[in-house]
NULUMFI-747943 format. One record per residue (C-alpha): residue in one letter; residue number from 1; x, y, z. Coordinates in nm, 4 decimals. Example, Ala and Ser with C-alpha at 12.3 -4.5 7.8 and 13.67 -1.06 7.14 Angstrom:
NULUMFI-747943
> rest,nr,X,Y,Z
> A,1,1.2300,-0.4500,0.7800
> S,2,1.3670,-0.1060,0.7140
END
This chain:
NULUMFI-747943
> rest,nr,X,Y,Z
> M,1,-8.0653,-4.7658,1.4228
> S,2,-7.7688,-4.5740,1.5573
> I,3,-7.4523,-4.6222,1.7516
> R,4,-7.3278,-4.3109,1.9904
> M,5,-6.9088,-4.3213,2.0946
> L,6,-6.8630,-3.9290,2.1041
> G,7,-6.8887,-3.8168,2.4302
> A,8,-7.0268,-4.1535,2.5553
> F,9,-7.2258,-4.4368,2.4690
> A,10,-7.5716,-4.4739,2.3069
> V,11,-7.8062,-4.7386,2.0944
> D,12,-8.0799,-4.6481,1.9405
> V,13,-8.3447,-4.8484,1.7400
> D,14,-8.6131,-4.6873,1.5888
> G,15,-8.5885,-4.3457,1.8462
> R,16,-8.6221,-4.6442,2.1109
> S,17,-8.2765,-4.6013,2.3324
> V,18,-8.1671,-4.9453,2.4227
> A,19,-7.9873,-5.0769,2.7471
> L,20,-7.7047,-5.2890,2.6922
> P,21,-7.4690,-5.3831,2.9847
> A,22,-7.0896,-5.2990,3.0078
> G,23,-7.0429,-5.6410,2.8367
> A,24,-7.1783,-5.5725,2.5868
> Q,25,-7.1599,-5.2458,2.5533
> R,26,-6.8293,-5.3094,2.4928
> L,27,-6.8880,-5.5852,2.2705
> V,28,-7.1337,-5.3258,1.9935
> A,29,-6.8573,-5.0556,2.0247
> L,30,-6.5953,-5.2524,1.9039
> L,31,-6.7886,-5.4187,1.6466
> A,32,-6.9023,-5.0720,1.5470
> L,33,-6.5327,-4.9556,1.5840
> R,34,-6.3207,-5.2432,1.3929
> G,35,-6.6392,-5.4493,1.1605
> R,36,-6.6304,-5.7980,1.1390
> T,37,-6.3380,-5.9847,1.3717
> G,38,-6.2598,-6.3518,1.4382
> R,39,-6.4399,-6.4717,1.7504
> S,40,-6.1072,-6.5599,1.8829
> R,41,-5.9453,-6.2179,1.8265
> L,42,-6.2733,-6.0383,1.9679
> A,43,-6.2715,-6.2507,2.2678
> G,44,-5.8912,-6.1562,2.3560
> L,45,-5.9561,-5.8149,2.2892
> L,46,-6.2850,-5.7895,2.5321
> W,47,-6.1951,-6.0101,2.8218
> S,48,-5.7770,-6.0036,2.7374
> G,49,-5.7365,-6.1216,3.1736
> T,50,-5.9039,-6.4431,3.1602
> T,51,-5.8598,-6.7968,2.9730
> E,52,-5.9153,-6.8217,2.5978
> H,53,-6.2171,-7.0552,2.6933
> R,54,-6.3548,-6.8471,2.9578
> A,55,-6.3197,-6.5285,2.6800
> L,56,-6.4989,-6.7305,2.4134
> A,57,-6.7884,-6.8217,2.6933
> S,58,-6.8487,-6.4708,2.7821
> L,59,-6.8315,-6.3809,2.3860
> R,60,-7.1271,-6.5845,2.3835
> T,61,-7.3112,-6.4392,2.6663
> G,62,-7.2510,-6.1287,2.5369
> I,63,-7.3656,-6.1694,2.1783
> W,64,-7.7362,-6.3597,2.3429
> R,65,-7.7680,-6.0243,2.5621
> V,66,-7.6798,-5.7170,2.3011
> N,67,-7.9748,-5.9630,2.0600
> Q,68,-8.2314,-5.9712,2.3599
> A,69,-8.2260,-5.6159,2.3725
> A,70,-8.1960,-5.5519,1.9962
> P,71,-8.2542,-5.8617,1.8255
> G,72,-8.0207,-5.9030,1.4635
> L,73,-7.7726,-5.6502,1.6412
> V,74,-7.4654,-5.8980,1.6293
> V,75,-7.4602,-6.1830,1.4067
> S,76,-7.1614,-6.5159,1.4124
> A,77,-7.1169,-6.7269,1.1938
> H,78,-6.8159,-6.9293,1.0599
> G,79,-6.5902,-6.8198,1.3147
> I,80,-6.6877,-6.4220,1.2123
> V,81,-6.8612,-6.1608,1.4650
> E,82,-7.0127,-5.8521,1.2775
> L,83,-7.3108,-5.6168,1.3054
> G,84,-7.6051,-5.7623,1.1765
> L,85,-7.8062,-5.3974,1.1097
> A,86,-7.6651,-5.1514,0.9500
> A,87,-7.6707,-4.8520,1.2003
> D,88,-7.5386,-4.4924,1.1658
> V,89,-7.2099,-4.4798,1.3532
> D,90,-7.0993,-4.1072,1.4610
> V,91,-6.7604,-4.2385,1.5005
> T,92,-6.7945,-4.3504,1.0831
> D,93,-6.9967,-4.0028,1.0142
> L,94,-6.6773,-3.8040,1.2112
> I,95,-6.4174,-3.9860,0.9599
> D,96,-6.6420,-3.9717,0.6397
> R,97,-6.6535,-3.5876,0.6841
> A,98,-6.2761,-3.5632,0.8550
> H,99,-6.1834,-3.7469,0.4641
> A,100,-6.3972,-3.5262,0.2858
> V,101,-6.2271,-3.2210,0.4798
> L,102,-5.8907,-3.3418,0.3314
> Q,103,-5.9489,-3.4302,0.0175
> G,104,-6.0581,-3.0735,-0.0130
> A,105,-6.4444,-3.0277,0.0197
> T,106,-6.5120,-2.6996,0.1320
> D,107,-6.8831,-2.7274,0.1796
> T,108,-6.8141,-3.0174,0.4493
> I,109,-6.6064,-2.7031,0.6497
> S,110,-6.7077,-2.6566,1.0530
> V,111,-6.5164,-2.4814,1.2797
> D,112,-6.6126,-2.5512,1.6294
> G,113,-6.3132,-2.4169,1.8295
> G,114,-6.1748,-2.7131,1.9167
> A,115,-6.4205,-2.8638,2.1269
> G,116,-6.5405,-3.1289,1.8070
> P,117,-6.8663,-3.3348,1.9172
> G,118,-6.6889,-3.5147,2.2320
> E,119,-6.3771,-3.7791,2.3011
> L,120,-6.4299,-4.1838,2.1914
> L,121,-6.5924,-4.3595,2.5356
> P,122,-6.3909,-4.0877,2.7847
> D,123,-6.5074,-4.3031,3.0441
> W,124,-6.4000,-4.6335,2.9577
> D,125,-6.0398,-4.7679,3.0392
> D,126,-6.0115,-5.0477,2.7756
> P,127,-5.6445,-5.0931,2.6273
> W,128,-5.8146,-5.1905,2.3052
> L,129,-5.9289,-4.7950,2.2481
> D,130,-5.6017,-4.6458,2.2956
> A,131,-5.5402,-4.6920,1.9597
> E,132,-5.8629,-4.5773,1.8186
> R,133,-5.8564,-4.2589,2.0347
> E,134,-5.4966,-4.2219,1.8894
> R,135,-5.6478,-4.2220,1.5389
> L,136,-5.9303,-3.9878,1.6182
> H,137,-5.6881,-3.7777,1.7757
> Q,138,-5.4674,-3.7217,1.4542
> L,139,-5.7562,-3.7346,1.2314
> R,140,-5.8693,-3.4357,1.3852
> L,141,-5.5548,-3.2577,1.4010
> H,142,-5.5341,-3.3153,1.0203
> V,143,-5.8311,-3.1769,0.9366
> L,144,-5.7756,-2.8361,1.1490
> E,145,-5.4976,-2.7933,0.9904
> A,146,-5.6894,-2.8493,0.6626
> A,147,-5.9832,-2.6084,0.7213
> A,148,-5.7156,-2.3343,0.8258
> G,149,-5.5580,-2.3737,0.5158
> Q,150,-5.8563,-2.3797,0.2697
> L,151,-6.0446,-2.0961,0.4672
> A,152,-5.6855,-1.8532,0.4917
> E,153,-5.7106,-1.9456,0.0666
> Q,154,-6.1052,-1.8214,0.0994
> G,155,-5.9648,-1.4964,0.2357
> R,156,-6.1309,-1.6036,0.5446
> Y,157,-5.8461,-1.5846,0.8180
> G,158,-6.0403,-1.4963,1.1484
> L,159,-6.1831,-1.8360,1.0656
> A,160,-5.8302,-1.9899,0.9581
> L,161,-5.6949,-1.8892,1.2485
> E,162,-5.9606,-2.0179,1.4877
> S,163,-5.9047,-2.3553,1.3595
> A,164,-5.5106,-2.3564,1.3340
> L,165,-5.5034,-2.2560,1.6946
> A,166,-5.7285,-2.5461,1.7874
> A,167,-5.5227,-2.7772,1.6918
> L,168,-5.2266,-2.5880,1.8664
> R,169,-5.4089,-2.5866,2.1692
> A,170,-5.4919,-2.9744,2.1319
> D,171,-5.1251,-3.0860,2.0809
> D,172,-4.8498,-2.7592,2.1397
> L,173,-4.5813,-2.9321,2.0460
> R,174,-4.7038,-2.9937,1.6727
> E,175,-4.4729,-2.7696,1.4699
> S,176,-4.7224,-2.8114,1.1584
> A,177,-4.9970,-2.6456,1.3816
> H,178,-4.7075,-2.3611,1.5177
> R,179,-4.6501,-2.3820,1.1318
> A,180,-4.9912,-2.3424,0.9964
> V,181,-5.0526,-2.0348,1.2661
> I,182,-4.7911,-1.8172,1.1516
> S,183,-4.8480,-1.8850,0.7670
> I,184,-5.2045,-1.7336,0.8250
> H,185,-5.0877,-1.4399,0.9906
> L,186,-4.8272,-1.4141,0.7286
> A,187,-5.0880,-1.4239,0.4927
> E,188,-5.3167,-1.1742,0.6274
> G,189,-5.0029,-0.9453,0.6105
> N,190,-4.9606,-0.9489,1.0142
> V,191,-4.5751,-0.9818,1.0096
> A,192,-4.5760,-0.8694,1.4002
> E,193,-4.7793,-1.1448,1.5136
> A,194,-4.6386,-1.4138,1.3015
> R,195,-4.2731,-1.3031,1.4764
> R,196,-4.4889,-1.3349,1.8178
> A,197,-4.6427,-1.6791,1.7025
> F,198,-4.2844,-1.7724,1.6079
> D,199,-4.1783,-1.6891,1.9131
> L,200,-4.4042,-1.8668,2.0968
> C,201,-4.3359,-2.1904,1.8917
> R,202,-3.9634,-2.1278,1.9628
> R,203,-3.9746,-2.1209,2.3094
> T,204,-4.2011,-2.4457,2.3483
> F,205,-3.9572,-2.6418,2.1957
> V,206,-3.6787,-2.5049,2.3622
> E,207,-3.8461,-2.5619,2.6775
> E,208,-4.0209,-2.8716,2.6461
> L,209,-3.7981,-3.0768,2.4208
> G,210,-3.4547,-2.8516,2.3865
> I,211,-3.4796,-2.8614,2.0424
> E,212,-3.5063,-2.5531,1.8216
> P,213,-3.8162,-2.5179,1.5442
> S,214,-3.7172,-2.6791,1.1666
> S,215,-3.5398,-2.4523,0.9420
> A,216,-3.8723,-2.4718,0.7824
> V,217,-4.0472,-2.2510,1.0339
> T,218,-3.7450,-1.9964,1.0746
> A,219,-3.7370,-1.9441,0.6768
> M,220,-4.1113,-1.8276,0.6989
> L,221,-4.0218,-1.5427,0.8829
> G,222,-3.6483,-1.4364,0.7139
> R,223,-3.9230,-1.4307,0.3732
> A,224,-4.1581,-1.2123,0.6052
> S,225,-3.8357,-0.9647,0.7073
> A,226,-3.6986,-0.9565,0.3851
> G,227,-4.0225,-0.8125,0.2316
> H,228,-4.2510,-1.1089,0.1809
> P,229,-4.5531,-0.9427,-0.0097
> R,230,-4.9153,-1.0768,0.1418
> G,231,-5.0157,-1.3909,0.0053
> S,232,-5.2041,-1.7153,0.0383
> L,233,-5.0950,-1.9594,0.2798
> H,234,-5.0165,-2.2127,0.0292
> S,235,-4.7945,-1.9318,-0.1154
> V,236,-4.6432,-1.8292,0.1939
> T,237,-4.5637,-2.1743,0.2838
> R,238,-4.4879,-2.2970,-0.0416
> D,239,-4.2144,-2.0369,-0.1079
> A,240,-4.0513,-2.0894,0.2363
END
């Protein structure tokens, strides 16, 4: 069984697409994202605009509908609801790969230009999804920056810069993304490019936030102006 939530919701069992009504889809999605959850908590998250009694009734109906379409997919016992079948969940796979990159695994790095596998259930407006989306957004930014550092250490500056710029496009007020771009230019020996990247960082921060970049960013350019030799990304950022 597979559950897909990046880009659009889908459940497949033995290669067959399973059709679920909207309420049942949300029940499966929430359990796939958060794991086993208490009945009252689950009902409150999914049917927050109604009474507890009606929310619990809707939950019972949702569980029944899911199991009509995919028997055993959701189980409820002793006040706890969880997925009853082992499922390949795309969000879980994405998080596992991201953790591998953050822990230094170089064989799992892939540069996608910032496109990624899709946003988490982009057509849904449920409030409980906000925290899940923010988690994936922050994880993606950290992975892009970590991948940039690892690729630069390998001397793959073009791919490193692509990864760092993808993080910058995702959040142009993120100073660590600006630092990654500047550091890659310096590691490659392109001081003029690093200066332009610094000017962009400073202009963005002043116009959007009314503040200057931190002293750590300024120091990076100071070292380069003083004749800092070409070196690795980590050595440049460490010295700064």
